[in-house]
C-alpha positions as CSV (number, residue, x, y, z in Angstrom):
1,M,-7.9,-20.1,-10.7
2,A,-6.2,-18.6,-13.7
3,Q,-6.7,-14.8,-13.9
4,D,-7.7,-13.1,-17.2
5,R,-4.4,-11.8,-18.4
6,G,-6.2,-9.0,-20.2
7,R,-7.1,-7.4,-16.9
8,L,-4.8,-4.7,-15.7
9,V,-4.0,-5.3,-12.0
10,I,-2.2,-2.9,-9.6
11,D,-1.4,-4.0,-6.1
12,A,-1.3,-0.8,-4.1
13,L,1.1,-2.2,-1.5
14,V,3.7,-4.9,-1.5
15,Y,5.7,-4.3,1.7
16,F,8.8,-6.4,0.6
17,C,10.2,-8.0,-2.5
18,D,13.4,-9.9,-2.7
19,G,14.0,-8.7,-6.3
20,D,12.2,-11.5,-8.1
21,P,8.8,-10.6,-9.6
22,A,7.9,-14.2,-10.3
23,P,5.2,-14.4,-7.5
24,L,3.6,-11.2,-8.8
25,R,3.7,-12.4,-12.4
26,A,2.2,-15.7,-11.4
27,G,-0.7,-13.9,-9.8
28,G,-1.4,-11.8,-12.8
29,V,-0.2,-8.5,-11.2
30,T,0.6,-5.8,-13.8
31,A,2.4,-3.4,-11.4
32,A,2.9,-3.0,-7.7
33,N,3.8,-0.3,-5.3
34,V,6.7,-2.0,-3.7
35,T,8.3,-0.7,-0.5
36,V,11.8,-0.6,-1.8
37,T,13.7,0.4,1.4
38,D,13.1,-0.4,5.0
39,M,10.6,1.9,6.8
40,R,13.1,2.5,9.6
41,H,16.1,3.6,7.5
42,G,17.5,7.0,7.2
43,L,19.1,8.7,4.2
44,E,22.3,6.7,3.6
45,A,20.7,3.2,4.0
46,T,17.8,4.3,1.9
47,F,20.0,5.6,-0.9
48,D,21.9,2.3,-0.9
49,G,18.7,0.4,-1.1
50,L,17.6,2.4,-4.1
51,A,21.0,1.7,-5.7
52,D,20.3,-2.0,-5.3
53,W,16.9,-1.7,-7.1
54,L,18.4,0.5,-9.9
55,D,21.0,-2.2,-10.5
56,R,18.3,-4.8,-10.9
57,L,16.4,-2.6,-13.3
58,A,19.5,-2.0,-15.4
59,Q,20.2,-5.7,-15.9
60,P,19.8,-6.9,-19.5
61,Q,16.4,-8.5,-20.0
62,S,15.2,-7.3,-16.6
63,P,11.6,-8.6,-16.0
64,W,10.9,-5.3,-14.3
65,L,9.8,-2.0,-15.8
66,L,10.4,1.1,-13.7
67,V,7.1,3.0,-13.5
68,R,7.7,6.8,-13.8
69,T,4.3,7.6,-15.4
70,A,0.9,6.0,-15.5
71,D,1.5,5.1,-19.2
72,D,4.4,2.9,-18.0
73,I,1.9,0.7,-16.1
74,V,0.1,0.2,-19.4
75,R,3.4,-0.5,-21.1
76,A,4.2,-3.1,-18.5
77,H,0.8,-4.7,-19.1
78,D,1.1,-4.7,-22.9
79,G,4.7,-5.9,-22.8
80,G,4.4,-8.7,-20.3
81,R,6.8,-7.1,-17.8
82,T,6.1,-6.3,-14.1
83,G,5.8,-2.6,-13.3
84,L,7.8,-1.5,-10.3
85,I,6.3,1.5,-8.6
86,M,9.0,2.5,-6.1
87,G,7.5,3.5,-2.8
88,W,8.4,4.3,0.8
89,Q,6.5,3.7,4.1
90,N,8.2,6.5,5.9
91,T,9.7,9.9,5.0
92,L,12.6,9.6,7.4
93,P,15.1,9.9,4.5
94,L,13.9,13.4,3.7
95,G,15.0,14.7,7.2
96,A,13.8,18.2,7.5
97,N,14.4,19.1,3.9
98,P,11.4,18.8,1.5
99,R,13.7,19.7,-1.4
100,R,15.0,16.2,-1.3
101,V,11.7,15.0,-2.8
102,R,12.7,16.2,-6.3
103,A,16.0,14.3,-6.0
104,F,14.3,11.1,-5.1
105,H,11.7,11.6,-7.7
106,A,14.5,11.8,-10.3
107,L,15.7,8.4,-9.1
108,G,12.2,7.0,-9.7
109,M,10.4,7.3,-6.4
110,R,6.6,7.7,-7.0
111,V,4.9,7.0,-3.6
112,M,5.8,8.3,-0.2
113,Q,3.9,7.4,3.0
114,L,4.1,10.4,5.3
115,T,4.7,8.4,8.6
116,Y,5.0,4.9,9.7
117,N,3.3,3.8,13.0
118,E,5.1,6.3,15.3
119,A,5.5,10.0,15.0
120,N,8.2,11.6,12.8
121,A,9.0,15.2,12.0
122,I,6.0,15.3,9.6
123,G,3.3,14.2,11.9
124,D,1.9,11.4,14.0
125,G,1.5,7.8,13.1
126,C,-1.4,5.6,14.0
127,S,0.3,4.1,17.1
128,E,0.9,7.5,18.8
129,P,-1.5,7.7,21.7
130,R,-1.7,11.5,21.5
131,G,-3.2,11.3,18.0
132,G,-1.6,14.5,16.7
133,G,-1.8,15.7,13.1
134,L,0.6,17.3,10.6
135,S,3.4,19.5,11.7
136,L,4.2,22.7,9.9
137,L,7.0,20.8,8.1
138,G,4.5,18.2,7.2
139,R,2.3,20.8,5.5
140,D,5.3,22.0,3.6
141,L,6.1,18.4,2.5
142,V,2.6,17.8,1.3
143,A,2.9,20.9,-0.9
144,E,6.2,19.8,-2.3
145,L,5.0,16.2,-3.0
146,N,2.1,17.8,-4.8
147,R,4.4,20.2,-6.8
148,V,6.8,17.5,-7.8
149,G,4.2,14.8,-8.5
150,V,4.8,12.1,-5.9
151,A,1.8,10.2,-4.5
152,I,1.0,10.8,-0.8
153,D,0.2,7.6,1.1
154,L,-1.6,8.0,4.5
155,S,-2.0,4.3,5.4
156,H,0.0,4.2,8.7
157,C,-0.7,7.9,9.6
158,S,-2.9,8.9,12.6
159,E,-6.5,9.9,11.8
160,A,-5.6,13.6,12.3
161,T,-2.5,13.4,10.1
162,A,-4.4,11.6,7.4
163,T,-7.4,14.0,7.4
164,E,-5.3,17.1,7.6
165,A,-3.0,15.9,4.7
166,A,-6.1,15.2,2.6
167,R,-7.6,18.6,3.2
168,V,-4.4,20.5,2.3
169,S,-3.4,18.4,-0.6
170,T,-4.1,19.7,-4.1
171,R,-3.8,16.3,-5.7
172,P,-5.4,12.9,-4.9
173,V,-4.1,11.2,-1.8
174,L,-4.0,7.4,-1.1
175,L,-4.6,4.9,1.6
176,T,-2.6,2.2,-0.2
177,H,-3.4,-0.5,2.4
178,A,-6.0,0.3,5.0
179,N,-9.5,-1.0,5.9
180,A,-12.5,0.5,7.6
181,K,-12.9,0.8,11.4
182,A,-16.6,0.7,10.8
183,V,-16.2,-3.0,9.8
184,D,-13.3,-4.1,12.0
185,M,-12.0,-1.9,14.9
186,R,-8.3,-2.4,14.3
187,P,-5.6,0.1,15.1
188,R,-4.5,0.4,11.4
189,N,-7.9,0.9,10.0
190,K,-9.4,4.2,9.2
191,T,-12.6,6.0,10.3
192,D,-15.3,6.9,7.8
193,E,-14.3,10.6,8.2
194,T,-10.8,9.8,7.0
195,I,-12.0,7.7,4.2
196,R,-14.3,10.5,3.1
197,A,-11.5,13.0,3.2
198,V,-9.3,10.8,1.0
199,A,-12.1,10.3,-1.5
200,A,-12.8,14.0,-1.6
201,T,-9.4,14.5,-3.1
202,G,-10.1,12.0,-5.9
203,G,-8.0,9.5,-4.0
204,V,-8.2,5.7,-3.6
205,V,-8.5,3.5,-0.6
206,G,-6.6,0.2,-1.1
207,A,-8.6,-2.3,0.9
208,S,-6.4,-5.0,2.3
209,I,-6.6,-8.8,2.9
210,H,-3.9,-8.6,5.6
211,G,-5.0,-10.0,8.9
212,L,-3.9,-7.0,11.0
213,M,-6.6,-5.0,9.2
214,N,-8.9,-7.8,8.1
215,W,-9.9,-9.3,11.4
216,D,-12.7,-8.9,14.0
217,N,-10.5,-9.4,17.0
218,D,-12.0,-12.8,17.7
219,P,-9.4,-15.6,17.8
220,R,-12.0,-18.0,16.5
221,H,-12.3,-16.0,13.3
222,P,-9.2,-15.9,11.2
223,P,-9.1,-13.4,8.3
224,T,-11.0,-14.4,5.2
225,L,-11.5,-13.0,1.7
226,G,-15.2,-12.8,2.5
227,N,-14.4,-10.3,5.3
228,F,-12.1,-8.4,3.0
229,V,-15.1,-8.0,0.5
230,R,-17.1,-6.5,3.4
231,H,-14.5,-3.8,3.7
232,V,-14.6,-3.2,-0.1
233,R,-18.3,-3.0,0.0
234,H,-18.3,-0.6,2.9
235,V,-15.9,1.8,1.3
236,A,-17.8,1.6,-2.1
237,D,-21.1,2.3,-0.4
238,L,-19.6,5.1,1.6
239,V,-17.7,7.1,-1.1
240,G,-18.3,5.3,-4.4
241,V,-16.6,2.3,-6.1
242,E,-14.4,4.7,-8.1
243,H,-12.4,5.3,-4.9
244,V,-11.6,1.7,-4.0
245,G,-8.5,-0.3,-4.9
246,V,-6.6,-3.3,-3.4
247,G,-3.5,-3.1,-1.4
248,T,-2.7,-6.6,-0.2
249,D,0.3,-5.8,2.0
250,F,1.9,-9.0,0.6
251,A,5.6,-9.9,0.7
252,A,6.8,-11.1,-2.6
253,A,9.7,-13.4,-1.5
254,G,10.8,-16.9,-2.3
255,D,12.2,-17.4,1.2
256,E,10.4,-16.5,4.4
257,A,13.7,-16.0,6.1
258,S,14.1,-12.8,4.1
259,V,11.1,-11.2,5.9
260,R,11.5,-12.8,9.3
261,G,13.0,-9.6,10.7
262,I,10.0,-7.6,9.6
263,L,7.6,-10.1,11.0
264,E,9.4,-10.0,14.4
265,M,9.6,-6.2,14.4
266,T,5.9,-5.7,13.7
267,A,4.9,-8.3,16.3
268,H,7.0,-6.9,19.1
269,R,7.7,-3.2,18.5
270,Y,4.1,-2.6,17.5
271,A,2.4,-5.1,19.9
272,S,-0.6,-2.8,20.3
273,A,-1.5,-3.4,16.6
274,A,-0.1,-6.9,16.1
275,G,0.2,-8.6,19.4
276,S,-3.3,-10.1,19.8
277,Y,-3.3,-11.2,16.2
278,V,0.0,-13.0,16.5
279,A,-1.1,-14.6,19.8
280,A,-4.2,-16.0,18.0
281,F,-2.7,-17.2,14.7
282,G,1.1,-17.2,15.0
283,N,3.8,-15.2,13.3
284,T,4.5,-17.0,10.1
285,L,4.2,-15.1,6.8
286,A,1.3,-17.2,5.6
287,A,-0.5,-16.7,8.9
288,R,-0.8,-13.0,8.2
289,Y,-3.3,-13.6,5.4
290,P,-6.5,-15.5,4.6
291,A,-5.9,-19.2,4.1
292,E,-7.1,-18.8,0.5
293,T,-4.4,-16.3,-0.3
294,P,-1.1,-16.9,1.5
295,G,0.9,-15.1,-1.1
296,P,0.9,-13.1,-4.4
297,R,0.6,-16.1,-6.6
298,H,-3.0,-16.4,-5.3
299,W,-4.1,-12.9,-6.4
300,P,-6.7,-14.4,-8.8
301,R,-8.7,-15.5,-5.8
302,I,-9.0,-11.9,-4.7
303,V,-10.6,-11.1,-8.1
304,E,-12.9,-14.1,-7.7
305,A,-13.9,-13.0,-4.2
306,L,-14.9,-9.6,-5.6
307,E,-16.9,-11.2,-8.4
308,Q,-18.6,-13.6,-6.0
309,G,-19.3,-10.6,-3.6
310,G,-21.6,-9.1,-6.2
311,F,-19.4,-6.6,-8.0
312,R,-19.9,-6.3,-11.7
313,A,-17.0,-7.1,-14.0
314,S,-16.6,-3.4,-14.9
315,E,-16.5,-2.6,-11.2
316,V,-13.9,-5.3,-10.5
317,D,-11.8,-3.9,-13.3
318,R,-11.8,-0.5,-11.6
319,I,-11.2,-1.9,-8.1
320,V,-8.2,-4.1,-9.0
321,G,-6.5,-1.5,-11.2
322,G,-8.5,1.1,-13.1
323,N,-9.1,3.4,-10.1
324,L,-5.4,3.5,-9.1
325,L,-4.3,4.1,-12.7
326,R,-6.7,7.1,-12.9
327,A,-5.4,8.5,-9.6
328,F,-1.8,8.0,-10.6
329,R,-2.4,9.9,-13.8
330,E,-3.7,12.8,-11.8
331,I,-0.9,12.7,-9.2
332,W,2.1,12.1,-11.4
């Protein structure tokens, strides 16, 4: 199962990490977009969370390398360290002030998801029944993220918010962890229209193994890597393999207790997206993923599944890292 250590691998979304990159390193992951602060936190708690990460990075012989440029990902690969791409899954810490983007960029933030599941001042999330799009403030924020050079993530946004943001953005935008509604009709997945809008910017769709997106709604059919490959193939056929990445939505944690609160929150607060899945398969961390890949240490099996799914080696290289590296160069 050992992965070729020469391959550059970028996980487009790791929703939690306890500070130890060992699970990612064991899986051969070069760099990951890690959600470094809780998606429900405001300015003060977010700032404190960033301070914790900056302390880790400042430790002598830290195994992490803070990613500020695309070249830092290459440096992490060549130097045997794990690249930390600091990301958010909500823009609540910005309040109504897009000028804060530059301040957080100076601290190392490089990916910001516009909304989580519900609406915020920027636009609607995918759980909002009204399905609204970007606010005027949201349009200003997209422009500022473009200007400063922070990647725009649209994974949890409503279809309208995502397509509008893609159309007004002057740089590539990302779906770091989202699959295709055309394959599995799940609340967090995206329509072909949205996928096309993201690709039209030069962006990348991070197909996910996570069960909330990688499931056909049948309790007899748990998520599998084979079904994940169906999503990759659909997006590749729709917009081109150059617009496909992988965003596992893994948690990189040694103790499940550290993510128990997030599992409970997503199961109950967002029952419309997670409730039927949890009822079918339970609410443990491993249950959220295919049995073949319960955690980041099993990343090589994702590579194997793509190879066995008929993708050429050069295409796999692009899907697991090259496409995101190219997009990050253009964005940052």
